[in-house]
C-alpha positions in Angstrom: 52.1 -23.2 -49.5 52.8 -25.3 -47.3 51.1 -27.7 -45.3 51.1 -25.9 -42.2 49.9 -22.5 -43.8 46.9 -24.5 -45.5 45.9 -25.7 -42.2 46.2 -22.1 -40.8 44.0 -20.9 -43.4 41.3 -23.5 -42.7 41.7 -22.5 -39.1 40.8 -19.1 -39.9 37.9 -19.9 -42.2 36.3 -22.3 -39.6 36.4 -19.2 -36.9 34.9 -16.6 -39.3 32.3 -19.3 -40.4 31.7 -20.0 -36.3 31.2 -16.3 -35.4 29.1 -15.4 -38.5 26.8 -18.2 -37.6 26.8 -17.1 -34.0 25.6 -13.3 -35.5 22.9 -14.7 -37.6 21.4 -16.8 -34.9 21.2 -13.7 -32.4 19.6 -12.1 -35.4 17.3 -14.7 -35.8 16.4 -14.6 -32.0 19.1 -16.4 -30.3 19.7 -15.8 -26.2 23.5 -16.7 -25.8 24.9 -13.6 -28.1 24.7 -9.4 -27.0 23.2 -10.8 -23.4 23.0 -7.3 -21.4 23.7 -8.6 -17.7 22.6 -5.2 -16.5 19.1 -6.0 -17.8 16.2 -6.9 -15.5 12.4 -6.8 -16.0 11.6 -8.3 -12.6 13.0 -8.3 -9.0 11.9 -10.2 -6.0 10.0 -7.5 -3.5 8.3 -7.6 0.1 4.8 -7.5 -2.0 3.1 -7.7 1.4 4.8 -4.4 2.5 4.2 -2.2 -0.9 2.0 0.9 -0.5 -0.1 0.9 -3.7 -1.9 4.1 -3.0 1.6 5.9 -2.9 2.9 3.6 -5.7 6.3 3.5 -7.5 8.0 6.9 -6.9 7.0 7.2 -3.0 6.9 10.4 -2.1 7.9 11.9 -5.5 4.4 13.5 -6.4 3.7 16.4 -8.7 3.9 19.9 -6.9 1.1 21.6 -8.3 1.1 24.8 -7.0 3.3 26.2 -9.4 3.1 24.9 -13.1 5.1 25.8 -16.0 3.8 24.4 -19.4 7.2 23.1 -21.9 4.5 22.2 -24.6 2.8 19.7 -25.9 4.3 15.8 -25.7 5.0 14.1 -29.2 3.5 10.0 -29.3 0.6 8.1 -28.6 -2.8 9.0 -29.7 -4.2 10.9 -26.5 -3.5 14.8 -25.8 -0.4 15.3 -23.5 1.7 18.0 -22.5 5.2 18.3 -20.7 5.5 20.4 -17.6 7.6 21.3 -14.8 6.4 21.5 -11.2 7.7 24.0 -8.2 9.8 21.3 -7.4 11.6 22.0 -10.9 10.4 18.2 -11.8 9.1 17.4 -15.5 6.1 15.7 -15.8 4.2 14.2 -19.0 0.5 15.1 -18.3 -1.9 12.8 -20.3 -5.7 13.9 -20.5 -7.8 10.8 -21.9 -10.2 8.1 -20.8 -7.4 5.7 -20.3 -5.6 7.8 -17.4 -7.1 6.3 -14.4 -6.5 3.2 -15.8 -2.9 3.4 -16.2 -2.6 4.4 -12.6 -4.0 1.4 -11.4 -2.2 -0.8 -13.8 1.1 0.8 -13.0 0.4 0.0 -9.2 -0.2 -3.5 -9.6 2.7 -4.5 -11.8 4.8 -2.7 -9.5 3.2 -4.2 -6.4 4.8 -7.5 -7.5 8.0 -6.6 -8.7 7.6 -5.3 -12.2 9.3 -2.0 -12.9 7.3 0.7 -13.9 6.8 4.2 -15.0 6.2 7.0 -12.1 2.6 7.5 -12.4 0.1 9.9 -10.4 -3.4 10.7 -11.0 -4.6 14.1 -10.3 -8.3 15.0 -9.9 -8.1 18.4 -11.6 -5.6 20.1 -13.8 -5.7 23.6 -15.0 -3.1 25.6 -16.8 -3.2 28.9 -19.0 -3.5 28.6 -22.3 -4.2 25.1 -22.4 -7.6 24.6 -20.1 -8.8 22.7 -17.3 -9.4 18.8 -17.8 -10.3 16.0 -14.9 -8.5 12.7 -13.7 -5.2 13.3 -15.5 -2.2 11.4 -15.3 0.8 12.7 -14.2 4.3 10.7 -15.3 7.5 11.9 -14.1 10.5 12.6 -16.0 12.9 12.9 -13.4 16.8 13.6 -14.0 18.3 10.4 -12.9 16.4 8.2 -15.0 17.7 8.0 -18.5 15.3 6.8 -21.0 16.8 4.6 -23.6 15.2 2.7 -26.7 12.0 0.9 -26.7 12.0 -3.0 -26.8 10.4 -5.7 -28.8 7.7 -8.4 -27.3 8.9 -10.4 -29.9 12.7 -10.5 -29.4 14.3 -9.9 -26.0 16.9 -11.6 -23.8 13.9 -12.5 -21.6 12.2 -14.2 -23.6 10.8 -17.8 -22.5 11.9 -16.6 -18.7 8.9 -17.0 -16.3 9.4 -13.5 -15.6 8.8 -12.8 -19.3 5.8 -15.0 -19.1 4.7 -13.2 -16.1 4.5 -9.9 -17.5 2.3 -11.4 -20.5 0.1 -12.8 -18.0 -0.6 -9.8 -16.4 -1.2 -8.0 -19.4 -3.8 -10.0 -20.0 -5.1 -10.0 -16.5 -5.4 -6.3 -16.6 -7.0 -6.6 -20.3 -4.4 -4.5 -21.8 -5.3 -4.7 -25.6 -2.6 -2.2 -26.5 0.6 -4.5 -26.8 2.9 -2.8 -29.3 6.7 -2.0 -29.1 6.3 1.6 -29.4 4.3 1.5 -25.5 7.7 -0.3 -24.1 10.9 1.5 -23.2 14.2 1.1 -21.3 14.9 3.0 -18.6 18.1 3.1 -17.0 18.8 4.0 -13.0 20.6 2.5 -10.3 23.1 0.9 -12.6 20.6 -1.1 -14.4 18.3 -1.5 -17.3 14.8 -1.9 -16.6 12.7 -3.1 -19.5 9.2 -1.6 -18.9 5.7 -1.5 -20.3 5.1 2.2 -20.4 1.8 2.8 -21.7 -0.6 0.6 -19.8 -3.6 3.1 -20.9 -5.5 0.4 -22.4 -6.7 -1.4 -19.8 -9.5 -2.3 -17.4 -12.2 -2.8 -20.0 -13.6 -5.0 -22.4 -11.2 -7.0 -25.1 -12.1 -7.2 -28.8 -15.4 -9.1 -29.5 -13.4 -11.6 -31.4 -9.9 -12.7 -32.3 -8.2 -9.7 -34.5 -10.9 -7.7 -34.3 -10.9 -3.6 -32.9 -14.2 -3.8 -32.6 -15.8 -3.9 -29.3 -12.9 -2.8 -27.1 -13.2 -0.3 -24.3 -10.8 1.0 -21.5 -11.3 2.3 -17.8 -14.9 0.1 -17.6 -15.1 -1.5 -14.8 -18.5 -3.3 -15.5 -16.7 -4.6 -19.1 -13.8 -5.7 -17.4 -15.8 -7.4 -14.6 -17.8 -9.3 -17.5 -14.8 -10.4 -19.9 -13.8 -13.9 -19.2 -9.8 -14.8 -18.7 -8.4 -18.0 -18.7 -9.5 -20.5 -20.6 -7.9 -23.3 -18.6 -4.7 -25.9 -19.3 -3.9 -27.7 -22.5 -0.8 -30.1 -22.0 1.0 -28.0 -19.7 0.3 -24.8 -21.5 -2.6 -22.5 -20.4 -4.5 -20.6 -22.6 -6.3 -17.3 -21.9 -9.5 -15.2 -23.5 -6.9 -12.7 -24.9 -8.1 -10.7 -27.9 -5.5 -7.8 -28.2 -3.0 -6.5 -30.4 -0.3 -8.8 -30.5 -2.4 -11.7 -28.9 -0.1 -14.6 -30.2 2.3 -13.5 -27.6 -0.1 -15.5 -24.9 0.2 -18.8 -26.8 2.6 -21.3 -25.5 2.8 -19.8 -21.9 3.6 -22.8 -19.3 1.5 -23.4 -16.6 4.6 -23.4 -14.6 4.9 -19.8 -15.4 1.4 -19.3 -14.4 1.8 -20.8 -10.6 5.0 -18.9 -10.4 2.8 -15.6 -11.1 -0.2 -16.5 -8.8 2.0 -16.8 -5.8 3.0 -13.5 -6.2 -0.2 -11.9 -7.0 -1.9 -13.8 -3.5 0.1 -11.9 -1.5 -1.9 -9.0 -2.3 -4.4 -8.0 0.5 -8.0 -6.7 -0.4 -6.6 -3.0 0.5 -3.7 -3.3 -1.5 -5.9 -4.2 -4.5 -8.3 -1.3 -3.6 -5.5 1.3 -2.7 -4.2 0.8 -6.5 -7.5 1.9 -7.7 -8.2 4.4 -4.8 -4.7 6.4 -6.2 -6.3 6.3 -9.7 -9.3 8.6 -8.2 -11.9 6.0 -9.2 -15.2 6.0 -6.9 -15.7 3.5 -4.3 -18.5 1.6 -5.7 -16.2 1.2 -9.0 -13.3 0.5 -6.8 -15.5 -2.3 -5.1 -16.0 -3.6 -8.5 -12.4 -3.6 -9.8 -11.4 -5.2 -6.7 -13.5 -7.9 -6.9 -12.7 -8.9 -10.7 -9.3 -8.4 -10.1 -9.4 -11.0 -7.0 -11.6 -13.0 -9.5 -9.1 -13.2 -12.0 -6.3 -14.1 -9.4 -8.4 -16.8 -8.5 -8.8 -18.4 -12.0 -4.9 -18.0 -12.3 -4.5 -20.0 -9.2 -7.1 -22.6 -10.3 -5.7 -23.2 -13.5 -2.4 -23.7 -11.9 -3.3 -25.7 -9.0 -1.8 -29.1 -10.3 1.7 -27.4 -10.4 3.8 -27.0 -6.8 4.8 -23.5 -6.0 8.7 -23.3 -7.3 11.1 -21.8 -4.9 11.7 -18.3 -5.0 
């Protein structure tokens, strides 16, 4: 073989090794390869102008005067049915103690720019051959929104971004203890792929009694939620939480700058907006007051923990 031929062979080998290395790096969590430029996890919104009673979807609400049962909905541990309303829109109905919590949680995330499911609480739900239920959650399945794969908390293209850090902090703020990958989904619409936490029902109660334990947890319990601790403090530029849920290692290593960014968003919410999120979930007035006070206390705690960090540019 000529000298030129040997040089060409070595160049080709080098290219192959570089490409193989990039592939392995991507599989190990590298972010430069296979980045979906149409994917979003957060978008800037007019926080103060958002209607938290109507919530995501706006006027898209279940038309309850005529419901057609499609069948049982698989997935998860709670009783679910798929129905079609009088306008031909399909909904997944969840009848569980976490239904109200999910509706309120959805609205708080949506209020500050995170994409969510379109959820509504219905006080009474009755359908032939199924039964009657109270305070159920209706979750929309509109035709223009395509449901894609689930995404991973541990490996996604938003790792180490302030927006992803903010989402994790929100999970701690609402005490969502069920951070499994099966509770996520990518929703495609408007030319974008929105990374969404699709199940927020395990929220607004108490976390486990101790780390890596399942005992003592609750959902949809305002008194438990109000008593549970939230922020531990800041240590070497990292904010620490009293988080004792599934996948709790996610809460480690969150820089205080991300907490500052999220706190600035949450501080734009009015008392009425926070109350409307819980009013939309059909809570009693006294329960709403307790939840509002607890959420405001957590926002204040986050703000205080990050007070040494200047607010970032939007």
